[in-house]
SEVEXFI-675185 format. One line per 4 residues: number of its first residue (from 1); for each residue x negated, y negated, z of N, C-alpha, C. Coordinates in Angstrom, 2 decimals, padded with zeros to 5 digits, always signed. Atoms other than C-alpha are relative to their C-alpha. Layout:
# residues N
NUM) X,Y,Z,X,Y,Z,X,Y,Z | ...;
//
This chain:
# residues 267
1) +000.42,-000.77,-000.75,+008.03,-015.13,-015.46,-002.05,+000.31,-000.43 | +001.41,-000.42,+000.52,+004.00,-014.68,-016.04,-000.07,+001.47,+000.05 | +000.92,-001.08,-000.60,+002.57,-012.03,-016.85,-000.96,+001.23,-001.73 | +001.00,+000.45,+000.88,-000.70,-011.11,-017.83,-000.53,+001.97,-000.54;
5) +000.77,-001.50,+000.25,-001.18,-006.93,-017.75,+000.07,+000.32,-002.34 | +000.24,+000.00,+001.85,-001.29,-005.25,-021.34,+001.35,+000.60,+000.05 | -001.03,-000.46,+000.90,+001.37,-004.39,-023.78,+000.59,+001.71,+000.29 | +000.29,-001.99,+000.00,+001.94,-000.56,-022.49,+001.57,+000.27,+000.00;
9) -001.17,+000.13,+001.25,+005.34,-000.43,-024.09,+000.63,+001.30,-000.85 | -000.17,-001.34,+000.66,+004.84,+002.83,-026.29,-001.22,+001.04,+000.54 | +000.62,-000.18,-001.28,+002.47,+004.16,-022.60,+001.27,+001.97,-000.61 | +000.08,-001.44,-000.31,+003.01,+008.42,-023.15,-000.78,+000.11,+000.65;
13) -000.25,-000.85,-000.96,+003.46,+010.13,-020.01,+000.37,+001.23,+000.43 | -000.42,-001.49,-000.67,+003.44,+013.79,-018.93,+000.47,-000.57,+001.17 | -000.83,+000.20,-001.09,+005.66,+013.10,-016.25,+000.19,+001.36,+001.10 | -000.59,-001.15,-001.32,+005.59,+016.94,-014.43,+000.76,+000.75,+000.21;
17) -001.28,+000.20,-000.71,+009.08,+016.88,-013.56,-000.20,+001.31,+000.99 | -000.32,-001.53,-000.80,+008.77,+020.28,-012.08,-000.97,+000.29,+001.07 | +000.56,-000.49,-001.21,+006.23,+019.89,-009.87,+000.42,-001.20,+001.72 | -000.13,+001.61,-000.69,+006.01,+017.02,-007.15,-000.88,-000.71,-000.12;
21) +001.16,+001.34,-000.10,+004.32,+013.43,-007.40,-000.13,-000.54,+000.88 | +000.07,+000.16,-001.17,+003.00,+012.21,-004.78,+001.22,-001.99,+000.17 | -000.95,+001.22,+000.76,+004.26,+008.11,-005.83,+001.92,+000.60,+000.04 | -002.22,+000.01,+000.46,+008.09,+009.95,-007.00,+000.12,+000.61,+001.81;
25) -001.14,-001.27,-000.81,+008.03,+012.09,-003.55,+000.39,-001.47,+001.31 | -000.44,+001.43,-001.69,+007.80,+008.65,-001.20,+001.25,-001.07,-000.83 | -001.35,+000.19,+000.52,+010.50,+007.29,-003.78,+000.86,+000.83,+000.69 | -001.66,-000.78,-000.06,+013.05,+009.97,-002.87,-000.14,-000.67,+001.24;
29) +000.63,-000.68,-001.48,+011.69,+009.90,+000.80,+000.85,-001.57,+000.33 | -000.31,+000.91,-000.94,+012.74,+006.14,+000.58,+001.94,-000.51,-000.17 | -001.66,+000.23,+001.28,+016.26,+006.60,-001.30,+000.06,-000.63,-001.37 | +000.44,+000.50,+000.92,+014.79,+005.58,-004.45,+000.56,+000.85,-001.23;
33) -000.87,-001.01,+000.72,+016.05,+006.80,-007.87,-000.76,+000.75,-000.92 | +001.25,+000.07,+000.41,+012.27,+007.20,-009.44,+000.14,+000.95,-000.19 | +000.95,-001.50,-000.04,+011.92,+010.91,-009.08,+001.20,+001.30,-000.13 | -000.15,-000.97,+000.20,+012.64,+014.10,-009.75,+001.06,+000.85,+000.94;
37) -000.81,-001.77,-001.00,+014.31,+017.91,-008.57,-000.81,+000.01,+001.42 | +000.53,+000.22,-000.59,+011.19,+018.14,-007.22,-001.11,+000.11,+000.97 | +000.65,+001.49,-001.14,+010.37,+015.13,-005.28,+001.37,+000.63,+000.83 | -000.67,+000.52,-000.54,+013.36,+015.42,-004.17,+000.29,+001.73,+001.12;
41) -000.08,-001.24,-001.42,+013.27,+019.28,-002.17,-001.61,-000.49,+000.21 | +000.70,+000.46,-000.98,+009.96,+018.36,-001.28,+000.14,-000.35,+001.18 | +000.40,+000.97,-001.44,+010.82,+015.44,+000.89,+001.54,+000.30,+001.19 | -001.11,-000.53,-001.59,+014.32,+017.46,+001.95,-000.70,+001.23,+001.70;
45) +000.61,-001.68,-000.33,+011.84,+020.64,+002.58,-000.85,-000.78,+001.75 | +001.19,+001.05,-001.11,+009.11,+017.92,+004.80,+000.86,-000.63,+000.94 | -000.60,+001.04,-000.60,+012.16,+015.60,+006.24,+000.53,+000.88,+001.33 | -001.00,-000.81,-001.71,+014.09,+019.01,+008.25,-001.66,+000.44,+000.16;
49) +000.58,-001.36,-000.80,+010.82,+020.91,+008.59,-001.33,-001.61,+000.94 | +000.81,+000.81,-001.27,+008.92,+017.13,+010.25,+000.94,-001.08,-000.24 | -001.14,+001.68,+000.49,+011.71,+014.51,+010.51,-000.49,-001.35,+000.34 | +000.17,+001.44,-000.43,+009.92,+011.80,+011.68,-000.88,-000.66,-001.64;
53) +000.21,+000.53,+001.57,+008.44,+012.06,+007.88,+000.98,-001.61,-000.57 | -000.34,+001.54,+000.39,+011.21,+009.47,+006.80,-000.46,-001.58,+000.71 | +000.77,+001.41,-000.38,+010.13,+006.76,+009.24,-001.15,-000.38,+000.16 | +001.45,+000.79,+000.61,+006.55,+006.62,+008.49,+000.37,-000.70,-001.44;
57) +000.37,+000.85,+000.95,+007.32,+005.17,+004.64,+001.22,-000.38,+000.80 | -001.31,+001.48,-000.93,+011.05,+003.54,+006.77,-001.39,-001.71,+000.15 | +001.04,+000.10,-000.54,+008.13,+002.40,+008.38,-000.98,-001.30,-000.28 | +001.67,+000.68,+000.65,+004.95,+001.38,+006.15,+001.57,-001.26,-001.05;
61) -000.75,+001.06,+000.65,+008.10,-000.83,+004.08,+000.28,-000.89,+000.71 | -000.47,+000.71,-000.54,+009.44,-002.76,+006.58,-001.38,-001.34,+000.71 | +001.73,+001.35,-000.13,+005.29,-004.19,+008.38,-000.35,-000.52,-001.84 | +000.10,+000.69,+001.26,+004.75,-004.51,+005.00,+000.38,-001.72,-000.55;
65) -000.28,+000.92,-000.22,+007.62,-007.01,+004.53,-000.04,-001.51,+001.07 | +000.75,+000.72,-001.52,+006.59,-008.40,+008.13,-000.71,-000.45,-000.63 | +001.31,+000.40,+000.57,+003.34,-008.82,+007.14,+000.18,-000.97,-000.90 | +000.45,+000.41,+001.58,+003.56,-010.44,+003.98,+000.89,-001.47,-000.15;
69) -000.56,+001.48,-000.84,+005.90,-012.94,+005.34,-000.62,-000.52,+001.15 | +000.93,+000.34,-000.83,+004.26,-013.71,+008.10,-001.49,-000.45,-000.09 | +001.00,+000.52,-000.22,+001.15,-013.89,+006.50,+000.26,-002.11,-001.45 | +000.81,+001.51,+001.00,+002.08,-016.40,+003.40,+001.38,-001.38,+001.12;
73) -000.64,+000.53,-000.97,+005.24,-018.65,+006.01,-000.49,-000.36,+000.78 | +000.39,+000.08,-001.75,+002.90,-018.38,+009.18,-001.54,-000.74,-000.39 | +001.45,+000.80,+000.48,-000.74,-018.92,+007.48,-000.29,-000.95,-001.16 | +000.46,+000.89,+001.40,-000.18,-020.63,+003.80,-000.96,+001.32,-000.71;
77) +000.52,-000.06,+000.64,-001.46,-017.87,+002.41,+001.16,+000.14,-001.42 | -000.63,+000.31,+001.40,-000.75,-017.18,-001.88,-000.53,+000.86,-000.75 | +000.42,-000.17,+001.06,-002.54,-014.96,-003.27,-000.48,+001.68,+000.77 | +000.42,-001.91,-000.63,-002.64,-010.33,-002.83,-000.72,+000.89,-000.51;
81) +000.21,-000.75,+001.03,-004.13,-007.93,-003.96,+000.28,+001.54,+000.54 | -000.83,-001.35,-000.82,-002.35,-004.63,-003.35,-000.68,+001.25,-000.86 | +000.59,-001.41,+000.50,-003.98,-001.06,-003.93,+001.29,+001.21,-000.01 | -001.55,-001.36,-000.38,-001.71,+001.66,-004.41,+001.06,-000.63,-000.10;
85) -001.35,+001.36,-000.12,+000.86,-000.22,-005.63,+001.45,+001.07,+000.68 | -001.29,-001.29,-000.49,+003.52,+003.24,-005.72,+001.12,-000.89,-001.56 | -000.99,+000.50,+000.80,+006.87,+003.18,-007.65,+000.74,-001.46,+000.70 | -000.41,+000.79,-000.26,+008.65,+000.20,-007.44,+000.86,+000.05,+000.78;
89) -001.08,-000.52,-000.47,+011.47,+000.36,-004.73,+000.47,-001.92,+000.21 | -000.01,+001.32,-000.51,+012.88,-002.69,-002.79,-000.75,-000.38,+001.01 | +000.58,+000.16,-000.01,+011.16,-005.27,-001.62,-001.61,-000.04,+000.24 | +001.15,-000.10,-000.42,+007.91,-004.96,-002.75,-000.50,-001.26,-000.25;
93) +001.00,+001.32,-000.02,+004.38,-007.26,-002.53,+000.51,-001.14,-000.40 | -000.63,+001.54,+000.50,+005.84,-010.12,-005.04,+001.28,-000.06,+000.32 | -001.55,+000.53,+000.45,+009.15,-010.02,-004.54,-000.30,-000.82,+002.10 | +000.25,-000.23,-001.40,+008.52,-010.55,-000.37,-001.12,-001.64,-000.23;
97) +001.48,+001.04,+000.14,+005.31,-012.98,-000.84,+000.75,-001.31,-000.88 | -000.39,+000.86,+001.03,+007.27,-014.68,-003.63,+001.21,-001.51,+000.73 | -000.60,+001.14,-000.29,+010.12,-015.61,-001.71,+000.12,-000.53,+000.77 | +000.87,+000.85,-001.53,+008.24,-017.19,+001.17,-000.02,-001.41,-000.77;
101) +000.57,+001.34,+000.44,+006.21,-019.37,-001.19,+000.28,+000.37,-001.79 | -000.47,-000.38,+001.54,+007.42,-019.25,-005.48,-001.62,+000.02,-000.61 | +000.76,-000.19,+001.05,+004.20,-019.86,-006.25,-001.38,+001.41,+000.56 | +001.05,-000.53,+000.40,+001.89,-017.34,-005.01,+000.12,+001.18,-001.38;
105) +000.65,-000.70,+001.24,+000.08,-014.67,-006.86,-000.63,+001.51,+000.42 | -000.02,-001.06,-000.38,+000.42,-011.01,-006.84,-000.91,+001.82,-000.46 | -000.07,-000.70,+000.78,-001.65,-008.53,-008.19,-000.24,+001.52,+000.80 | -000.41,-001.41,-000.87,-001.09,-004.46,-007.41,-000.96,+001.01,-001.01;
109) +001.62,-001.37,+000.34,-003.83,-001.45,-008.44,+000.76,+000.99,+000.23 | +000.17,-001.69,-000.82,-002.87,+002.05,-009.36,-000.51,+000.97,-001.13 | +001.37,-000.49,+000.64,-005.03,+004.68,-011.57,+001.47,+001.43,-000.45 | -000.82,-000.96,+000.11,-001.55,+006.57,-011.59,+001.10,-000.03,-001.18;
113) -000.19,-000.06,+000.99,-000.05,+007.57,-014.93,+002.04,-000.76,-000.03 | -001.96,+000.25,+000.13,+003.81,+007.97,-014.19,-000.29,-001.05,+001.07 | -000.03,+001.64,+000.27,+003.13,+004.42,-012.46,+000.19,-000.83,-000.33 | +000.26,+000.87,+001.30,+001.97,+003.01,-014.76,+000.96,-000.70,-000.98;
117) -000.75,-000.38,+000.60,+004.45,+003.91,-016.81,+002.05,-000.48,+000.43 | -000.76,+000.71,-000.70,+007.04,+001.85,-014.33,-000.68,-001.37,-000.09 | +000.87,+001.77,+000.16,+004.47,-001.72,-014.31,+000.90,-000.76,-000.74 | -001.40,+001.57,-000.24,+007.21,-003.60,-016.15,+001.15,-000.53,+000.33;
121) -001.26,-000.27,-001.07,+009.75,-002.38,-013.02,-000.32,-001.83,+000.58 | +000.68,+000.73,-001.07,+007.05,-004.79,-011.47,-001.06,-001.40,+000.26 | +000.16,+001.09,+001.18,+006.02,-007.33,-014.01,+000.64,-000.50,+000.01 | -000.87,+001.38,-000.05,+008.62,-010.07,-012.67,-000.79,-000.61,+001.15;
125) +000.60,+001.69,-000.08,+007.42,-013.70,-011.40,+001.00,-001.03,+000.44 | -000.25,+002.07,-000.47,+008.81,-017.26,-010.23,-001.15,-000.53,-001.19 | +000.00,-000.71,+000.81,+008.34,-018.58,-013.14,-001.57,-001.03,+000.58 | +001.63,+000.88,+000.03,+004.85,-021.07,-010.91,+000.24,+000.63,+001.58;
129) +001.38,-001.12,+000.28,+003.70,-017.66,-009.28,-000.53,+001.44,-001.32 | +001.06,-001.01,+001.05,+002.00,-014.42,-011.30,-000.29,+000.88,+001.03 | +000.55,-001.00,-000.45,+001.79,-011.29,-010.63,-000.67,+001.41,-001.47 | +000.71,-000.95,+000.55,-000.52,-008.87,-012.48,+000.21,+001.56,+000.46;
133) -000.01,-001.31,-000.26,-000.53,-004.90,-012.48,-001.85,+000.44,-001.03 | +001.41,-000.74,+000.41,-004.66,-002.73,-012.79,+000.15,+000.79,+000.29 | +000.22,-001.32,+000.08,-004.46,-000.03,-013.91,-001.70,+000.95,+000.28 | +000.68,-000.12,-000.62,-007.41,+001.32,-012.03,-000.18,+001.04,+001.71;
137) +000.05,-000.13,-001.14,-009.06,+003.18,-009.91,-000.87,+000.01,+001.95 | +000.88,+000.49,-000.77,-009.36,+002.57,-006.46,-001.89,-000.27,+000.72 | +001.46,-000.66,-000.26,-012.48,+004.42,-005.65,-001.31,-001.03,-000.78 | +000.64,+001.11,+000.76,-014.18,+001.69,-008.09,+000.21,-001.03,+000.13;
141) -000.54,+001.09,-000.38,-013.84,-001.61,-006.27,-000.84,-000.94,-001.02 | +000.70,+001.22,+001.35,-016.43,-003.59,-008.65,+000.85,+000.18,-001.34 | -001.17,+000.39,+000.14,-013.88,-003.04,-010.70,+001.36,-000.21,-000.06 | -001.88,+000.77,-000.05,-010.21,-003.38,-009.58,-001.16,-001.98,+000.58;
145) +000.39,+001.49,+000.78,-012.28,-006.98,-009.00,-000.51,-000.60,-000.47 | -000.03,+000.78,+001.72,-013.26,-007.79,-011.85,+000.74,-000.13,-000.58 | -000.87,+000.41,+000.46,-010.65,-006.87,-012.81,+001.44,-001.41,+000.67 | -001.14,+000.90,-000.16,-008.10,-008.95,-011.14,-000.66,-001.96,+000.46;
149) +000.37,+001.64,-000.13,-010.20,-012.28,-011.11,+001.19,-000.26,-001.07 | -000.75,+000.57,+001.96,-008.34,-012.46,-014.36,+001.27,-000.56,-000.10 | -001.49,-000.15,-000.96,-004.86,-013.19,-011.98,-000.75,-001.14,+001.80 | +000.38,+000.35,-001.22,-006.72,-014.20,-008.59,-001.53,-000.83,+000.36;
153) +000.55,+000.27,-000.14,-008.77,-017.01,-007.74,-001.09,+000.75,+001.52 | +000.18,-000.09,-001.19,-011.59,-015.38,-004.95,-000.78,-000.63,+000.63 | +000.39,+001.35,-001.80,-013.24,-018.27,-003.51,+001.17,-000.36,+000.10 | -000.86,+000.23,-001.18,-009.97,-018.91,-002.16,+000.04,+001.38,+000.46;
157) +000.34,-000.95,-000.30,-008.97,-016.74,+000.39,+001.43,+001.02,-000.64 | -001.15,-001.00,+000.57,-006.74,-013.65,-000.76,-000.04,+001.63,+001.57 | -000.49,-000.47,-000.36,-005.03,-010.66,+001.17,-000.09,+001.59,-000.45 | +000.60,-001.20,+001.15,-006.38,-007.00,+000.11,+001.47,+000.37,+001.25;
161) -001.34,-000.56,-000.47,-003.04,-005.00,+001.19,-000.67,+002.11,-000.36 | -000.04,-002.00,+000.52,-003.68,-000.65,+001.71,+001.22,+000.27,+000.93 | -000.89,-001.26,-000.51,-000.70,+000.82,+002.13,+001.26,+001.18,+000.50 | +000.36,-000.70,+000.12,-000.93,+003.81,+003.06,-000.09,+001.19,-000.66;
165) +001.84,-000.84,+000.48,-003.62,+004.72,+000.75,-000.78,+000.60,-000.33 | +001.13,-000.44,+000.72,-005.89,+004.96,+001.92,-000.80,+001.77,+000.72 | -000.05,-001.72,-000.36,-005.77,+008.44,+003.67,-000.04,+000.96,-001.71 | +000.49,-000.41,+002.07,-006.03,+009.50,-000.87,-001.07,+000.03,+000.51;
169) +001.22,+000.12,+000.22,-009.79,+008.91,-000.01,-000.11,+001.32,+001.43 | -000.29,-001.26,-001.85,-010.10,+012.19,+002.86,-001.43,+000.45,+000.47 | +001.25,-000.32,-001.17,-013.95,+011.52,+003.90,-000.04,-001.41,-000.04 | -000.90,+001.53,-000.74,-013.14,+009.04,+006.45,-001.38,-001.32,-000.23;
173) +001.00,+000.92,+000.16,-016.69,+007.54,+006.29,+000.04,-000.56,-001.92 | -000.23,+000.28,+001.45,-016.39,+006.70,+002.11,+001.20,-000.64,+000.27 | -000.77,+000.46,-000.22,-013.02,+005.75,+003.12,-000.30,-002.10,+000.92 | +001.24,+001.44,-001.33,-014.89,+002.98,+005.79,-000.77,-000.50,-001.29;
177) +000.70,+000.71,+001.08,-016.98,+002.12,+003.53,+000.40,-001.15,-002.26 | -000.91,+001.03,+001.26,-014.83,+001.09,+000.06,+000.42,-000.50,+000.66 | -000.33,+001.26,-000.37,-012.73,-001.02,+002.24,-000.95,-001.43,+000.37 | +000.80,+000.85,-000.51,-015.71,-003.02,+003.83,-000.72,-000.06,-001.69;
181) +000.20,+001.19,+002.03,-016.80,-003.35,-000.59,+001.13,-001.54,-000.33 | -001.21,+001.08,+000.22,-013.57,-005.45,-000.61,-000.21,-000.33,+000.29 | +000.19,+001.18,-000.58,-013.98,-007.28,+001.92,-000.65,-001.15,-000.29 | +001.81,+000.91,-000.33,-017.62,-008.21,+001.15,+000.92,-001.26,-001.58;
185) +000.23,+000.27,+001.16,-016.02,-009.04,-002.64,+001.14,-001.77,+000.31 | -000.69,+000.73,+000.21,-013.25,-011.81,-000.97,-000.78,-000.67,+000.84 | +000.54,+001.13,-001.01,-013.97,-015.38,+000.86,+000.60,+000.19,+001.30 | -000.76,+000.10,-001.28,-013.77,-016.08,+003.93,+001.41,-000.34,+000.60;
189) -001.63,+000.05,-000.64,-010.48,-016.05,+005.19,+000.66,+000.88,-000.40 | -001.09,-000.80,+001.02,-009.11,-013.58,+003.14,+000.20,+001.29,+001.43 | -000.57,-000.35,-001.26,-006.74,-011.13,+005.57,-000.27,+002.12,-000.86 | -000.77,-000.83,+000.83,-006.03,-007.40,+005.15,+000.90,+000.71,+001.61;
193) -001.54,-000.48,-000.89,-003.09,-005.73,+006.03,-000.82,+002.18,-000.35 | +000.45,-000.66,+000.40,-003.71,-002.00,+006.36,+000.57,+000.64,+001.40 | +000.01,-001.20,-001.17,-002.35,+001.22,+008.03,+000.79,+001.50,-000.79 | +000.29,-001.73,-000.17,-002.37,+004.99,+008.01,+000.63,+001.27,+000.77;
197) -000.27,-000.54,-001.16,-001.44,+007.71,+009.61,-000.54,+000.62,+001.22 | +000.43,-000.63,-001.36,-002.28,+008.72,+012.93,-000.68,+000.83,-000.70 | +000.56,-001.81,-000.23,-004.18,+012.32,+013.29,+000.66,-000.02,+001.60 | -000.09,-000.67,-000.80,-002.82,+014.50,+015.90,+000.65,+001.28,+000.04;
201) -000.74,-001.43,+000.86,-001.58,+018.25,+015.43,+001.02,-000.08,-000.84 | -000.65,-000.38,-000.13,+001.11,+017.93,+015.33,+000.20,-001.07,-001.91 | -000.12,+000.26,+001.14,+000.98,+015.28,+012.08,-001.12,+000.93,-001.22 | +000.50,-001.22,+000.41,-001.72,+017.54,+010.47,+000.49,+001.57,-000.28;
205) -001.09,-000.79,+000.81,+000.05,+020.16,+010.40,+001.13,-000.17,-000.90 | -000.48,+000.40,+001.53,+002.31,+017.54,+007.87,-000.67,-000.12,-000.78 | +001.03,+000.52,+001.51,-000.35,+016.53,+006.01,-000.09,+001.62,-001.00 | +000.49,-001.30,+000.58,-001.37,+020.34,+005.17,+000.61,+001.03,-000.62;
209) -001.57,-000.85,+001.24,+002.65,+021.47,+004.04,-000.14,-001.03,-001.22 | -000.79,+000.34,+000.99,+002.50,+018.76,+002.34,-001.46,-001.09,-001.37 | +001.28,-000.29,+000.61,-001.07,+019.27,+000.69,-000.22,+000.94,-001.14 | -000.54,-000.73,-000.23,+000.48,+022.76,+000.36,+000.51,+000.19,-001.66;
213) -000.85,-000.75,+000.85,+003.02,+021.79,-001.99,-000.70,-000.39,-001.77 | +000.54,-000.31,+001.83,+000.52,+021.02,-005.00,-000.32,-001.37,-000.29 | +000.11,+001.68,-000.02,+000.60,+016.63,-004.90,-000.92,-000.32,+001.06 | +001.43,+000.82,-000.22,-002.05,+014.59,-003.65,-000.44,-000.06,+001.32;
217) -000.12,-000.68,-000.91,-002.96,+015.67,-000.46,-000.77,-001.95,+000.11 | +000.17,+001.75,-001.17,-003.43,+012.52,+002.27,-000.61,+000.73,+001.39 | +000.19,-000.52,-000.66,-005.61,+013.03,+005.17,+000.66,-001.34,+001.99 | +000.13,+000.68,-000.06,-004.71,+011.61,+008.04,-001.29,-001.11,+001.08;
221) +001.15,-000.30,-000.69,-006.76,+009.55,+010.78,-000.46,-000.48,+001.04 | +000.21,+000.53,-001.37,-008.07,+008.78,+013.63,-000.38,-001.68,+000.47 | +000.40,+001.64,-000.09,-008.41,+005.26,+015.47,-000.61,-000.28,+000.57 | +001.37,+000.61,+000.60,-011.50,+005.27,+015.57,-000.45,-000.04,-001.97;
225) -000.29,+000.06,+001.44,-011.66,+005.66,+011.75,+000.11,-001.66,-000.70 | -001.04,+000.98,+000.20,-008.74,+003.25,+011.54,-001.14,-001.10,+000.37 | +001.26,+001.59,-000.09,-011.77,+000.38,+013.42,-001.25,-000.56,-000.71 | +001.14,-000.20,+000.84,-014.32,+001.79,+011.38,+000.06,-000.65,-002.02;
229) -000.68,-000.16,+001.58,-012.39,+000.68,+008.02,+000.75,-001.86,+000.01 | -000.45,+001.15,-000.24,-011.97,-003.22,+009.76,-001.69,-000.44,+000.66 | +001.87,+000.52,+000.39,-016.28,-003.60,+010.77,+000.84,-001.16,-000.55 | -000.06,+001.20,+000.23,-016.64,-006.65,+010.83,+000.60,-001.30,+000.16;
233) -001.35,+001.28,+000.62,-013.32,-008.84,+010.42,+000.08,+000.06,+001.68 | -000.95,-000.24,-001.63,-011.39,-009.47,+013.74,+001.33,-000.26,-000.35 | -001.25,-000.22,-000.88,-007.90,-007.95,+014.95,+000.39,-001.07,+000.78 | -001.57,+000.29,-001.10,-005.84,-010.17,+016.35,+001.12,+000.77,+000.91;
237) -000.66,-000.09,-000.43,-003.48,-009.44,+019.25,+001.68,+000.21,-000.89 | +000.00,-001.06,-000.87,-001.22,-007.20,+019.06,-000.87,+001.83,-000.94 | +001.44,-000.92,+000.40,-004.33,-005.19,+017.61,+000.88,+001.86,-000.44 | -000.83,-000.90,+000.77,-004.52,-002.03,+016.05,+001.40,+001.15,+001.45;
241) -001.29,-000.67,-000.49,-001.10,+000.32,+017.15,+001.14,+000.42,-001.47 | -001.80,-000.98,+001.19,+002.48,+002.24,+015.42,+000.13,-001.60,-000.47 | +000.09,+000.96,+000.57,+003.34,-000.49,+013.15,+001.28,-000.18,+000.42 | -001.01,+000.20,-000.31,+006.59,-000.29,+014.10,-000.29,-001.80,+001.15;
245) +000.12,+001.63,-000.81,+005.50,-003.01,+016.94,-000.90,-000.56,-000.08 | +000.42,+001.28,+000.16,+004.02,-005.62,+015.20,+000.78,-000.71,-000.74 | -000.93,+000.74,+000.43,+005.84,-008.22,+015.52,+001.39,+000.29,-000.55 | -000.92,-001.17,+000.54,+008.50,-005.72,+015.20,+001.55,-000.98,+000.30;
249) -001.39,+000.57,-000.57,+011.89,-007.49,+014.67,+001.81,+000.19,-000.05 | -000.78,-000.90,-000.54,+014.59,-006.65,+017.28,-000.61,+000.96,+000.32 | -000.24,-001.48,-001.13,+015.00,-002.83,+019.02,-001.26,+000.72,-001.13 | +000.90,-000.52,+001.61,+011.56,-001.71,+016.88,+000.47,+002.16,+000.46;
253) -000.44,-001.75,-000.07,+012.72,+002.54,+018.39,-001.38,+000.26,+000.15 | +000.91,-000.69,-000.58,+010.57,+005.21,+019.37,-000.97,-000.35,-001.09 | +001.04,+000.69,+001.24,+006.88,+004.32,+017.92,+000.21,+000.96,-001.32 | +000.03,-000.46,+000.89,+005.88,+005.71,+014.92,-001.28,+000.61,-000.29;
257) +001.51,-000.01,+000.32,+003.03,+007.22,+013.55,-001.10,-000.43,-000.15 | +000.61,+000.94,+000.55,+001.79,+004.99,+011.53,-000.57,-000.88,-000.02 | +000.44,+000.74,-001.18,-000.57,+003.25,+013.14,-001.21,-000.83,-001.01 | +000.67,+000.92,+000.61,-002.22,-000.56,+011.46,-000.26,-000.94,+000.78;
261) +000.58,+001.08,-000.35,-003.31,-004.21,+011.62,+000.21,-000.75,-001.01 | +000.95,+001.67,+000.87,-003.82,-007.28,+010.04,-001.02,-000.36,+000.44 | +001.76,+000.59,-000.48,-007.64,-008.15,+010.08,-000.86,-000.86,-000.78 | +000.76,+000.69,+000.85,-009.54,-011.12,+009.13,-001.68,-000.34,+000.13;
265) +001.29,-000.38,+000.22,-012.46,-011.67,+007.71,-001.01,-001.98,+000.45 | +000.11,+001.87,-000.66,-013.85,-015.34,+009.63,-001.16,-000.37,-001.09 | +001.56,+000.68,+000.64,-017.38,-015.89,+007.46,-000.11,+001.31,-000.89;
//
């Protein structure tokens, strides 16, 4: 195992167990164990009021698995920058990538102290590959990129992973500019894997209810806003759409409200 992160075994974190927390909420939706009753109660309430919320979480995880496997096994990518890691569950990016090719390098980025407290669980790697964790803010791309250089060769293609995280940047223009800034630092041939929740009246009601719980708000995006994030990139078929339709394995079921794409930087 290669571990480039700082030793944080003595890190003290205020877990605030009586307050719902974004990463723990999604962990609860996915059936994880790193959550508290407050998170479980919010997950149960949201699942009751908006039954499709579980599908959003499950479909995101499945899209990650399919897209990473495809990019490694079919297109030869070996480097990943995964921003907004969240709490570890089954089939994290490094597990999927290194299962397809043991020499893959993965850098996780999050600034959440609760996620940071679980960093050691993420920092496992094959002997041939490398996994690193960066304690950094999504909104500071230059800082993220500078730290990523200690593990990734940015002169070679990198896959930028933004899985159900960009909605935490609640200004759509700022979100698009951020994604474009990240991609500007990456070599030609790099790829962007992005998904977020598509705005509809029903979805917007769900995100308002979620924000009312006191956890970090998440704003859904229009199709136009999603495409703006990929300005200057090429989005091949199947293009932008429900992520369960992206090279599905077997029956896709009903379309989910989590939309996304895989886009490529040509030059």
